[in-house]
N, C-alpha and C positions, 0 to 999 in steps of 0.2 A: 348498932346494927343496922337504922335502916341508909345511914350515911355510907359505911361498907357497900350495903347492896348497889346504893346507887351509883357510886364508884365503879363497882364490877361489870352494873348494866353498859355503863358511860363506857368501861373497857371494851367489854364484848362487842357494844356497838360501832366503837372503831375502828377495832380489827374488822367486824364483818363490812365496813365501809368499804376500809383499804382492800379485803380482799377482793371485793365488789370491781372496785376499779381496776385491780390488778387483772381480771379475767376479766373486764371488757377492753382492757389497753390488749390481752391477746387475743382475742374475739379479730381486733383489727390486726394485730401485727402477722397472723396468720393469712392474711386476705395474700393471694394472687397479683391482683392488681396493686395493691400497695408494697408488698414486697418489690413490684418492679419499678415502682416509682421511686420508691427509698433506694434503691441501685443506682437509678438514674442521677437523684438528687445529690446523692455521695461520690457520683463521677465511678463508680466499681463494674458499670457493663464491662468495658473490656475485660477487665481483673478476670471479671467473673467467667466472662465468654473463655478467656484463655484457659479458666480451670475448666471449662465443660468440653472444651475441646479435650484435654486431657483425661477426661473422662469418659465423653465417647470413644476415644481412642482405647481406651481400658475395655469397654464393652464391644466394642467391635472385634478387638482381638477374643474375645472371650464365645463370639458369634462361629468365628471361623473355625474356631476350636471345636464347637458344637456341630456346626456343618460337616466338618470334616467327621465328626462320629458318627453321626445320623446318617451320611452317607457310607462311610465302613458298614455300619452296622446292621442299614438295610439291603445293601448288597451282600452282605453276608447270611442273612435270610434268606435271599432268595437264594445264593450260591447252595443253602442245604435245604431248602423246604419247597421249592418249586420245582417244575418242569426247566430244564435248561433250554428247549429249545425257543421258549420266549423268554426266557431270563436275562438272555445274555444284551438284548435292546435296551431293556428297563437297566440293566445293571452300567454297561456304556454310558447310557444317557447321564444315569447319575454320577458317575465318575467325570463324565466331562464337566456336566453343568459344575459339579463341585469346583475343579479347577478352573474355572474361567470365572464365577462369582470370588474364587481366594486371589486370581489376575487381577480383576477388575476393584474389589475393594484395597488391596494392598498399596493402590496408589494413596489412600488416606494415611498411611504412616509414615508420608515424606511429609515433614512439617513446614520445610522452606517452601515445595511446589504448592502447598495449600495454603500459604500464607499468600502467596503472590496469584495464585488462582482460586479464588473460593468456591469457584458455580463446578469447581471436578468433585465436590461432596458432595452436591445434588445430584451429579451428570451419573456419578459412579454408584449411587444407592440407588437411582432409579433404574439405571442400565440392569444391575447386579438382581433386584428384585424382578425384572421384566423375564431374566433370564431363569430365572423360579419357576415363577408363576408359568412361561412358557413351556418348561419343560414339565411341570405336572399336569396341565391341561392338553399338551400336547400327546403326549402318552395314552388319555384318555381319549383323544379323537382317531389317535392311530389306531388301537387295538379296538376302538367302535367300528371304524371304515373297515379296517382290513380283516378282522377274526370276529366283528358283530358280538364282540365281549363287552358288559358292561362293568365299568371299574369306577371305584370312588377317588377320587383325589385323596390325596392324605396331607399334604405340604400348604393346604388353604390357611389353616389358623396358624399354621409354623410362619408362613410369611407375614401375615398382618402382626403377630408376635415380632419377629425380625425389625419389621418397619419399627414400631411404636418402642423398645426397649433397646435393640442395637445397632440398628441403623444410626450413622452418625450425620443425621439429617438435623438442625437445632427447631426448636422452636416446637409448637403444636400442630400450626396450620399446615405446612407443609408435611410432615407426617400424617396427617388427617385425609389430605387430597389426594395421596398415592395408597392411603388405606382403601380411601373409595373407591378408588380406579381398579383395587384389584381384588374388591368385593364384588363390582359390577362385572369383572370379568367371569369370576367362580359362578354368579348367578347365572349367568348367560351362559356359560358352558353346563351347568346342571338342568338350564331349560331344556337345551338343543340335544344333549348327549346323554345325560346320565338318567333323567324321568321322562324323559320322551315318550315312553311305553306305558308309564304307570297309569293305573286309572283314578288317582284321584292326584294327578300333576301340579293341581295349582295349589295343593295343600304341601308337597315336597317343595316346593320352589319357595313357600311361606316359611317353610320350617328354615329351610335351608338360611334365607336373607336374616329372619330373624336371629338365627345363633351367630351368622357373622355380624351383624351388626352389634350383636353384645360383646363378639372379639374387638371389636375395634372401640366398644366402651371401653374395654378394660383396659386396651392400650392407652387412650385417651387421659383414662382413671390416672394409669402407672406414669403417665408422662407428668402429667399433672403436680401431683402427689412428691416425685420427685421433685421436679422443680421448684415448688413452695418448699418442701425439705431441703433443700440446698442451697436453696436464696438465702433463707434461714442462719445455716449455718457460716454461712457466708457474711452474713451482716454482724452475727455475734462473734465470729470473728474479727471482722473490722472493728467492732466496739471492744472488743478487747486490747487491740492495736492503738486503739487511740486511748484508751482508758491508761493504757501503760504508759504510752508517751507520755500524759498527762501526770502522772504519777510519777516518770521521770524528770518532768521539767520542774515540776513542784519540789522534789527531791535538791533539785538542782539549784533552785531559786531558795530554798532554805537553810542549804549548803552556803551557798554566797553570801544570803542574809546573815548566817553565823559566822564566816569567815571575815567579814567587812566588821566584826566585833572584837572577834578574837583572832589570835591565830590560831592555825594548822592543829598544830602539836598538840595546844591546850583544848580546843574543840574535840579533837579525835579522844583524849584522856576524859574530858567530862563526858561524852556519849557514850563511851565504854563502861562506863561509870554507873549512868543512868540506868543503861541496859541491864548491867548485874544486879543492880539493885532490883529494879523490875520483876526480871527473873526471880529472885529471891523473895520476893513478895508476893508473888505469884505461887510459888510452892509452898508458901505459908500459907495462903490462902487457899488451896488446895487440900492440905493436911488439916483447916479446921472447915468442914461441910455443912456447920450448923450456924456461921456465922449469917450475920443481918447483910442483904446484899443494895439496904436503900442506898438514897443519893448522898447524904452527909457521910457515910462509910467509905463511900467511892472518894468523895473530895477530898477523905480525911488522906486514902490513900494514896490519892494523887499528891497530896502536898508533903505526905511523909517520901513519895518516889522522889522530890523533886530536890529535897533537901539532903545536902550531902552528910555523910557522914560527921561527927565530930572531929576526929582524927585524921582526914583525908585532907589533903594538901595540894592543891592542882597550882603549885608554884614551881617554876623554873626559871634556872637562871641562864644570863645573855652575857658572852663576853666579846668587846668589841662592835658595841653597837653607839649610834648616835640620837641622841635627842634635842630636840627641837621645840622651845615655848615661844608663842606669838599672844601679843595682846594688843587690842585696839586701844589706841590712847585717844583722851576726850569722852570715853564712854559713858564716864561717872555724870559728864554734863549731858551728855545727848538724854541719857535717860530721865533726868529732870525739865527740859525745853523739847521734848520730840514727841510726838503722840505714839502711844504705844504701838497702834498696829505698823507705822511707818518703821520705828524702829526694830520690829519684830522680824519686817520684809529685808530690812536692809540686810539684816544679820544674818538671817537665810541665805540671801541671794551673795554675802561673802562668804559665808562657809561653804557653800556650792560649790563655790569658783574652787576655794583652799580644797577640798573633797576632792573636786576634779584633778589638782595638781597634783595634790599627795598621791592619787593613783596614777598620774603619767610618770613621775619621779621614782613611784617603790618605795613608799613609804606608807608608814602604818598609822592612820590618827587612832588616837588612843579615847579622848572625849572631848567634850566640851564643857569647859568652867565661866559661865557666862557669857564674858568676852573673850575668855581664856581660850586658846586651842594649842595643843601640841601634841606631838606623833615621834615615830620613833623611826628610825631605818637602820634596818638588818638584822630585824629580832623576827619575822616572822618568817624568812630567808635569809641565808647567809649573803651577805654583799659588799665585796671589797670596796665598793667606791661608796658605801653608807654616809660618809661627813658630805660627800660632793652632793652625793645625792638633798642632803636637807639644808646646804648653802644655795642648790638649785633653786630647792623649793623655798627659802624664803627671800632670795630673788624675788622669785615669781607671785610671791604672796603680797612683796610690796605694792610690786605693778598691781595688781589685782584690786588691792584697798583702793589703790588712787584711778583706776577707773571707775569704780564705785563710788568714790568721793566726789568725782565728774559728773559722774551720771544724777547723783541725787542729791547734789547738792549741799555734801556734808562735811561737815571738818572733822575728820577723823583719818588715822593714820597707824602704822604700824611699829612696834617694838619687838624684835624677834632675837633670842638668844639659843645660841647652838654650843653643847656639850659633846663629846663621846667619851665612852668607859663603859663600865659593866650597871647591868640591872637585872634586877628579878622581877620576872611577870607572871598574871594569873591571877586566879578567879577567888571570890572571898564574899562571903554574905552566906545567905540561907534562902529565903526565898525570893530574892530577888538579887541575881550575880551580879557583880560588879567585879571588869574587866581592869587592870592598872598596871603600873611599873613604880619600884620601888628602888631606891639607892638612893647614896648622897650625891652619882652624879646625877641624879633626878632633880635633884636638890640645887646643886649647881647650875644646873640647864637654867632652874626658874629664877635662880638670880640675875645669871647673864641677861637675864630678858628684864628682869626689873632695873637694874641698873642700864641698861644700852641707852641710846639714841634711836629717837625717833625717825622712821625710816631707812636706819641701816639693821644689816646683820651683824649680831656681836657675838665673839665666838671665843673660844680659849684656847689658849695654846697648844692642846692636845687634839683639837681638833684641826688645829692652822698646820699641824703637822704633816694631817692625813690628805691635804689638800692638793700635794705636789705643787706649790706655787701657780696654780691654772688663777688666781686671782691675785687684784690688787688688794692691799690692808694698811690698815693704822693704825697706833696703838688705841687700845680703848678709852673707855670716858674714868673721868677721873671720880666718878662716884662709884667704879666698879671697882678701884683699886683702893679705897675706903671701906669696901664693905667687909665686916668683919666676916663671913660664910667663903667669903672668897679668898680671905687672906689668910685663914687657919687653913686653908685645904693648897697654899701658895700656888691658886691660878692667876696667871697673867694671861687678858684680854686684849683682842684685836677687832676693831671694825673693819667689814669686808666694803671696799669701795665698788669694785666693779669686776667683770670677766675677763684673765687676760690671756685664756689660753684661744687660739685660734682655736675657727669652726670647723675646719678640716682633720684637730686632735683625732686620731680613729676612735681614743677611748671615749670621748663625747659623743662622736657621730654613733658607737653605738648605743651609748644611755638614749640618745634620741630617739633611735629606731626602736630601741624598748619600749621609749614613752609615749612614741605614737600607737604601735601595737596595744599598750592598755589604753591609750585615750580611744581606738576604736570598739574594742572589746568594752568599756563602759557606754558608747553610744547605742553600742548592741543591746545590750541590756537594760539600758534605759528603753530604746525601743520596745523590747518585750512587753513592757509594762501595758503597753497598747493593748488591748481585749481583742479589738480586730486583729491586728498583727498577730498576738497569740494563737488566734481560732485561724487563722490563713497557715501559718507555720505546722500548727500540729495537724491540720488539715493533708498539707501537701508531704509531711514526712509521713501521714497517714497512709499516703496511697503510694508513697516507695518503699512501706516496709510491707504493704499487700504485696506487692510482687515478689515479694520473700516468701510470704507465707504462702505461697502458692503452691511450690514444690512441698511443703509441709501437710496439705490436707491431702487427705487420703482419697484413693478412687475407687478403693474396693478389695476385700480380702483375696480375690482368685486376681492376679497379675500374671497374663500369659505371657505376655513381654519381658516379665523379670525371671522365670523357672529355669531360663537356661544361663543366666548372669550368674558369676561367681561371687560368692557372698564377699570378697576381698575386694570388689569393683564398688561398692556399694558408696552412695556419696554419705553426707552428716546426715541430711535431712532425711534418707532411706533407712539409715542406721538407728534415728528416733523413731520410727515408723514401725520400725521392727520391734523396738521395744516396747512401741503402745500395741502392739501384737499381741506380746505375750501377757499383756493383763487379759487379753481374751482367751478364753478356751477355744480351740481350733472345731471341734464338730456340734457343741452348743449355742458357741458367740456369748456365751456366761462367763459375766464377769468374773475372773480369779478372786476379787476381794469381794466376800459377801455383800458388804455395806452397801456398794456400788450400784450391783445391782440390785438392791431393794428400794436405795434411792431411783432407780433409774425406771423400774416398773411401774413406780408409783408417781411418775412425772404425769401432769393432767395430759387429756389429747383434746386439744382444743379441732384434731381435723376428725373427729368419730363421727361427725355429723355427715360429713361425705361419704365416708365407707359405708353407713347406714343408705344413704343416697344409692352409694353401688349396690349394693345387698339387694333393694327395694328393685332396682333397675332390672337386675339379673334375675331376682326372683318372680318379676311379671314378667318377661323374656321365656322364663320354664313355663310358666304357667300358660304361656299364651303357645308353648310348643307342646305340651301335652293337652290342650282343648283342639289344635289343628290335627294331633295324631291319633288320638282314641275319643268314642264316644264318651262323654260324662255320665257317672252315674252318683248314684243318691248319697254314696259315702265320701264320694271325690270332692262335692260342692262341701261335703261339711268338712272336711281335714283342710282345702283351700279356704274355706270362709276363715276358719280357725288362725291359720299360717299370716293371711294376708292381713288380719285385725292385728297380729299381733305385730308385724312387721310395720305397717301405716300408724300403731299406735309409737312405736319408739321411733319413727321417722318423727312424729310431730313433736313428740319430747326435745330429742336433740338437738332441733330446730329450735325449738321455742327460744330461749336465750336470744339465740341471733337476730332472729324475725323482731325480737321485744327493744331490742338496743338498737336497730337498725331505725326502726317507724314507730316505735311507742315512749321512747327513755327520753325523756328531757334534757337531763344531764349525764353526768358519769357516774356520779352518787345515786340515783335515783334506783327505786325498786319497784315491781309491782304495787299497786295498793290494794287490788282485790284478791280476794283469799286462794281462790281458784287459780288466777295468772300467777299470784308468787306463791305456789305450790309447785304449778309446771314450771316456772323459771328452775327454782331448787331443786327440782328434778332433773332438769336441764342438766345445770351447773355440776350436780353429784354424780352422776353419770360420765362427766368428761373427768373428775378427779377421782373417781374410786376405779382402781383396777380392777377390785373382784366385782363391780356392774359391769364394767366393759365386758372383761369374760364372759361373761353370763351373757351378756346381749351378743358375745359373738357366739357361741354355742347355741342360743335362739335363733340367729341369722342363722347359721350352718344346718343345725335341724329341721327350718322350715323349708331351705332350698334341698334339702336331703328328701325331707316328706313329697314335694311337689317332683319332683324327679322320679321319684319311687312308684307315683301312680300307674306308669307304664307299664309296672310288670304286676301290680298287686293282683290281676287276675289270671296269671299267666301260672302253668303250672308244667314240672316237666314231663309231661308227657311228650310223645313223640306223634304227634297226628297233624293232619295239614292246615287247622282249624288255630292251632294252640301256636304252629309255627309263624303265622300270621296275626299271632295275636299283638306284637310291638315289632319297631324298629330298631333294628340294632345299634346302627350308624345314629337316630337320634340320642339314643339313651346313651352313646358314648360321648358325643356332641355334649352333652346335658354334663357330662360325670367332668370333661373337662372345663367347664364354666363354673363347675363347683370347684375343683381344684385351684382355679384364678381366683377366685371368688374369697377361698379360703387362706389364700397367701398375700391378698391385696388388703386387707382387711387392715387400718394403722395401729400401731402400739401395743400389739398382739403381741407378749412374746413370741421369739422363732421359735422356741422348740413347741409351745402348744399349734403354732400352725402348722409346721411342718410332722406332729405327730396326725393331726383332723389330717392334713393330706394323703400320710399315707394309709391310717383307715379307710380313707375314702377309696382311697386306691385297693385296699385289699378287701373291703368289699367287693368293689367292682370286680374283681379279680375271681371271687369265688362266686358269682354269678355269671360270669363268662365259663370259668372251667367246669363247674359242678352242677349249676342249677339251670342253664340256660345255654347250654354248648351246643344243642343241636339248631337254634335261633340261628345263633354267631356264624355257626358255619353254613347256615345258607345264607348269609348275605353277604353281598357284593364285597369284592377283596379289591383291594388296591395296585394288586398287578395280577399278571395271569398265570392260574394254578396254584396260585397262591393260598395255605389255609388263612380264612377271613382272620380268625381268632390274634393269628400274629398283626395283621393289617389295625386291630383295634388296639391289640397292647401297645404296639408301635406307636402310635396317637397319643395314647394314655402317659405311658413312658417319658414322652418327648415334652409334653405339656408337665409332667413333675417336673422335669430335668429343668426347665427353663426357666419354672418361676420359683424353684428350690434355687438356682444360682442368684435368678435375680432379687431373691430375698435377702439371700448372705449376702449380697455385697449390698445392700438398701442397711441391712443390720449394721453389717461391720463399719460401714460411712458416719453411721449414727453414733453406735457405741465410741468409736475414735475419738467422733467430737467430744462426745461426753466425758470420755477418759480424760480429753484435754481439758475441759470445763473443770474437769477434780484437781488436776495439779495446778491448772494455773489459778485457781481459785484456791489452793492453799498459799501457791508464791504469792499471789496477793495479798493473800491475808499475812503473812510472814513479813512481807514490802511495807504494807499498811501498818503494823504490830510496830515495825523495825522505825517508821515514820513519825507514829505516834511517837513513840520513844522519844526520838531525838529533836 
């Protein structure tokens, strides 16, 4: 019992250490700097940039659609809800701006132009953003100076989201610079135009600066998380391509090795029989669920799989083949006089030359028998020149052994016998298969070798008839005429002297060309054995395969550029993508295969700590806005203290494992020694792994941010008096709600349905506050257009934010799930390929 307990502890300890090492590697593999460095080391940056260009063009097309929709909606609201005397200026400005932005950004869809002039990406993005900012701020300045109407800009956050999420500017630094410039422009506008006459001007300016800084942070977070996720997907795809190539090479090598021993037809039958027996054994195994799964049973099952049925014979007849027997003369004397190592080296040198020569002459070597080498031509594939191939091989073998004799100063030579006829070939044996050939013609070839002359090719009359007079010959040996086996079969023999046919004979030229091709293939296979050569071949081939894989990688659920295309014009890669789309539901983006969805949501979230950093930063921004906009009271401090304590505790726990690995871990296998440290480490790891804990953390984050936002309206009632009208600033509340929506969507590895539901509920609660609870306060806030009901302006900003984040999260979720869908299908394919490879 104690031994079983100790073994169980050792197994658990090993599993725990393995999981720890794996999670440690995951922590490193999801670091942005590590991913960038790995892409560069694998020379993937160029391919990744091409894919990101496709992705950015897809996002840009969505932005143009959103811009068109927002412009038309805003113009329609103005047309139906405001005084047309002032609305025409705004409507014309919006429409002209929309057209200009569309014209400027459309240059990015011309791939050839962008490839030649990369600066156009930056120029068009900066120009489009500048026009959007000038339009929004320009209308504020125009109405403030001409009509003395103070209006609130509506496109400040929208412009920043466009920069970070939709503009085709690569990397993070350039969007950050552009976003900072836009933020400064809006703060200046807020300082000198909007809040110039307010009593608490500095508080209002700080509120606006904090809000826009938080929007910038949301945009940067989106950029970084998207880049990390896409680089990880890209590297996973590269790894799959490389593993697929290695598997393909391994199968080719195993197939080549098998075909070097067996003819293709025998090898195919044998492999098929092994696969069938394994399938039958697996079926029997599943039918007996109570069997022991020990190693002894597995090895016994393996032995049973490898043993063919007693009634199954892998024997095939072959007509019109030529058999060659070769024997080293004076070998027996060498075994008694030569050092064993030198003897083996000499035989190896000799037989390697013979193998190369047999491949060049399209002759299949059967086996070695000591110093005997025998082979057959015309067996693996039909060959009308099989007799000539064997005779040519025999002459080549005599030349090779004489080269070895001179090189190593050995007294050796060859006797070679060649005969043409019929044979049976196949595999016999149980645990160790043996391929061989049998027939009376094999025995005759053996006797021709035994009765032949040293340094000569001894052939039968049957073989001589097939040589078409291409060789000089003479009568065979006296010993052959007296041999009882040859006499029994009435075999007349001859000795080949030399080649008679001219070198320009077309048939001989064709045979030499074929021999040259086979020789080059043999050399290439030999060079492939070099590990460095293999690595370079796989790496170069993987680069080519990745170029083909780019078109298969998804760019999002919504692809505006494909909406107007007919389905009949889809390419093969697009058809495959459509197939993947059918595995994912359109509305909720759930896998139609339930097990896949369960496995997907159970995947650990290594990026959880960054999501909590985002939530903590947004919370601090919301808390700062609350403190600047309202006088804090006692119950405010209690709620704020509880929520910030909860968020800070989750922040520390989520980062503890990462920080411990970075600064305290000695090795990848080590764990914290102290009880408190180990407990925090395990809590951090469990938080990443458990979907239930992640959703709980997500809900706590959302509730904490809602709580600090709700502080602004806690002391306000529905009464319509001057004091209550000023109890909170409506635009500050609206801005805070947009931050809530953005945070709810940007939290990583939370099911898309959950995030959408939370965002919709936040929007619904805000709608209730605007329409029913505090409509009088929102009616008195500054609108975005002259004589436009201010509530419409608030709703327009909220729904623009909800729509943008919903679309972007839908795109991100779809890409992740298509990649996971590919991974599931490829894993199944790899498992099947590996199973077949193991069977073979």
